[in-house]
N, C-alpha and C positions, 0 to 999 in steps of 0.2 A: 539252697540252689541260687546261683547267680543268674539273674535275668539278663537277657540281651537287651541292647538299647532299642531294638525293634519292638520287642515285647513290651518295653516300658512306654514307648510311643503309643502303641495300641491301648495299653492299660490306662494311660493318661486320658485319652479322649473318651474311651468307653466308660472309664471310671467316673468321669465328669458327667456324662449324659445319664448314667444310671443313678448317680447321686442326686442329680437334678430331678429326675422322674420320681424317685422315692420321696425327696423333700417337698415336692410340689403339693402333695396331698395335705400338708399341715402348715403351709405358709400362712403367716399371720396369727397362728395360735400361740398362746403364751406357754412358757416352759411348765408352768403349774398345770395348765389344762392338759398338755400332752402327758405329763407325768401321771395323771389319774388313770391312764390306760394300764399302768402297772404290769407291763408285759416284758418278758426277757428278750434279748437281742433279736433272735431269728423269728420269734413269734411276732414281735413288733414290726420287723421289716417285711416279713411275708404278708402281713395284713395290709401294709402300705402298697406292696407290689400288686396284690389282688385288686386294689382300687385303681392303681395307675396303669397297670399292664405295660409299663415302660414308656408311657407318653411323657415327654419332657416339655420344658417351657422355653421362653425367650433366651434363657442362658445358653442352651445348646443350639438354638436357632442361630445365634450370633457366632458361636464357635464354628459351626458348619460354614457359615458365610465367610468368615475369616480364613478358615482352612481351604475352602474352595478358591478363594482369591490367591492364596499362596501357591496352590498347585497350578492354577491357570497362568500365573505370572512367573512361575518357576523361582519364586522368592517373594519376600514381602514388598508390596507396592501399596502405599496408603491410598492412592487414587483408585486402584482396583478394589481394595478393601471397602472403601466408601461406596463404590458402585454396588458391591454385593449387599452391603447393609441397606442401601436404598432399594434394591430389588426386593429384599425381604419386607421392608416397610410398605412398599407399594402393593405387595401381595395381600396385605390385610390380615395375614395369619400372625398376629402380634403376640398372643399367648402371654400376657402379663407384662408387656413392655413398660419400662419405667418412664416417668415424666421427663427426665432429663434426656434420655435417649430419644423419646418421641419428639421432643422439641428440636433436637439437633438434626434428626433425620428429616423433619419438616423443613428445616433450614436448607438442607441439601437439596430437597425436592424443589425448593423455591429458587435454586440456582447458586447457592453459596458453595465455595470450594471446600475441600476437606480441611484446609487449614483454618477456615473461618466458621465452619458449621457448628462446632462444639460450644455448649453453654459454658460461659466463663464465670458465672456467679459463684459466690461462696457456698451457696446451697447445692452446687453441682459436685459435691464430694461423695457421690454415691458409688456403688460397687459395680456399675454397669460395664466399665472398661476392664476391671480386674476379673470379672466372671468369664470373660470371653477370650482372655489373652493366652491361654494354654498353647495354641498352635504356634505362636511366636516364640514362647519359651522352648518349645521343642525344636523349631527350625534353627534357632540360634543357640542351641545347647552347648556349643563349643566356642561361641564367639560373644563374650560378655559385652564388649563395647558396642557391637552391632545390635545386640539385644536391647541395650538401653535406648538407643536411638529409635529402633523399630517400635518398641513399646510406647515411647512418647508419641511417635507419629500416629500410631493406632488410637491411643487414648483420646487425643485432642479432636478426633473426628466427632466424638459425642460429649466428652468430659474434659473441657479445657480448664482444668482445675488442678492445682499442685498436689493436693491430697489424693485425688482420684488417680492421677498419673503415678504417684509414688506407690500407692497400693497395687497398681497394676504391675509396676516394675518388681515389687516384692514377690508377687505370685509367679511371674514369668521366670525370675532368677531362681527361685526355689525349685521350680519344675526343671529348669536346666541343670541344676546341681544334682537332683535326684535321678534324672535321666542319664547323666554321665556315670553315676554309680560311685562306688568306693568312697562313700561319705558316711561319717558318723553322724547320725541324725541329731544327736544332742548338740552338734555344732551348726545345725541348719539355721536357726534363728540368728545366732551371732554373725554368721556369714552374710545373711540377708541384711541385717542391720548395718554391717560394714559397707554394703553396696548401695544402699538407698540414702536419700537426702534427709536432713532433719525434718520431722513431721510428726503429726499425731500417730500416724501409722507406725513409725519407728518406736515411739514411746509405748504404744499398745503391744508391740511385739516384744519389747523388753519386759513388759509386765507379764506377758505370756510365758517367756522364758523363766522368770522367777517363780511363777506358779507351777510350772512344769518341774523345776528343780525341787520345789517344796512338796511335790507329789499331791497337789490339790486335786480332788476328784473333778472330773470334767464338768459335771453339773454346776458345781460351785465356781469353777474357773470361768465358765462361759457367763455366769451371772455377773461376775466382776468385769469381764472383758466387754460384754455387750454383744447382742446378736441382731442389731438393726441393719438396715441397708447402708448405713454410714460405712464407708470403705475401711476405715481404721478398725472398726469393730468386726466387720465381716472377715477381714484378713487375719487378724489376731486369733479370733475364735476358730477359724478353719485350721490354722497352723496348730493350735492347741489340740484339736480333735485328732489331727494326724499324729502328732508327737505322742499323745497319750495312748494311742492304739496303733502304732506303726507296723505291727505284724499282722493286723487283721483289718481288711477292708470293711467288713460288715460292722465291726465294733466301732470303728471310727465314724462311719456314716450314722450309726445309731446315736452316738453322742452329738453329732452335728445337728440332727433333727430334734433330739430331745431338748436342745437349747432354746427352741422356739423362735418366733418372729420370722426372719428371712431364711427359712429352713431350706428352700430350694437352692439358693445361691451358696450358702455355707456348706451344704452337703455336696454341691457341685465342685466347689474348690477343694474341699476335703477329699472328694473322690479323685480329682485330678492329681493331687499330691500323692495319695495312696497308690494309684495306678502307676504313676511315674516311678515310684519306689519299688513296688512289689511285682509289677508286670500284670498283664491281663489275666493270667491264670489264677490270680488271687481272688478274682471276682467270680461269684457263683455262675456256673454255666447257664443256668436257666435265665438269669438276668442278661447275660451277654447275648443270648440268642433272641430274647424277646424284646429288648429295648428297641424303641422306634428307630428305623433306619440303621440297624446294627451293621450291616455289611458296608453301607456307604461310609459310616464313621470309621470303620476299620480300614477301608481302602484309603481314605484321606490320611489317616495316621501313617500308613505304610508309605504313601507318596511323599509325605513331609519328611519321613525318615530318610528316604532315598535322596531327597533334595538337600537335607542337612549334611549327609555324608558327601555329596558332590561339592557343596560349598566348602567343606573342610579340606577336601582334596585340592580344590582350586587355589586355596590359600597356602598350600605347602610347596 
C-alpha cells in the first residue's frame, strides 16, 4: 500500500511522540541493563506503554512548539519559533530539558535575539535541535534549498554549533525524502551524506551505512555507533534502527530503546523516520489514541501538510 503524503505527515509527528513516550521510561539505562528484561518486541513495548501511558518529554514539547509556530506564521519564521520555545520555557513544564537548551532559552528570556541566544561552545553539539526538527522537514519536503536555511535558522536558536546544525539538517532532509515517497531506503543515507557538510555526523552516517550493508545486528551496530546525546551518535543510531526495521514501526522503536542511554530521543527520531515512510496506520491504534495530545498533534501535522502543498503551488 502506497501511503499518501498526508498520512506520512501524521505518521511522522505521531510516530515521534509515541517513540519519545516509549523511550522516556528507560532514558539513562545502559543497553546491558535493558537487555536483562529479555522480552520479545511487543511484550517489551507493551510493558513500557503501561508505564508511560503515552506521556512524552521535552522532545515532543519542542516539536509541538515548532509546529504551532509554523501554523501560526503560515510558514517557518525563526522569530516566532523562538517565541514559542520561550513560552514553553516560561511555563516551567520542562520534562527533561537539556542543559544547552535551558541556557539558550534563558538567554532569550534575558533579551537576546534568536540569532544570538544559542550556545556556541564546542560542547553544544547535543541532539536538542535534531530531535525537534521534523515539522520543518515536513513543511519543506519539496524545497531542499529552503529546508537547509530553515533548519539552520531553527537550530541556532538553541544550538549554534556546526555539528548540531548538521545533525538537524540530516534528520530534516531524511524526513523530507521519506515524506515524498518513491525512495529506495537503501539509498537514504547516501542521499543525506551528499546533502550535508563534512562533519562527525557525516562520518557516523557512513559507518551506519556500512554496518547496514554488512547486516550487523542492531544491538551490535548501536554499540559501535553510540547512543549518547551527542548529535552524531543519536542521528546515526536512529537511522540504523529505521533502516534495519523499515517495514515495522514497533521493531524499529524496540531496537532504538534497547540501545540504551538517550532512549527517548533516539526512539523519537526513529519514530519520525518510520512514520514518514510507513504512514500513521503502521503505528498501533492503541498508541495513536492514547498518546498525550494525540488530536492536537494530528491536527498540526495536517495543517503543516496543507501549508507545504500551498508553498509548492505558489512556486509553480
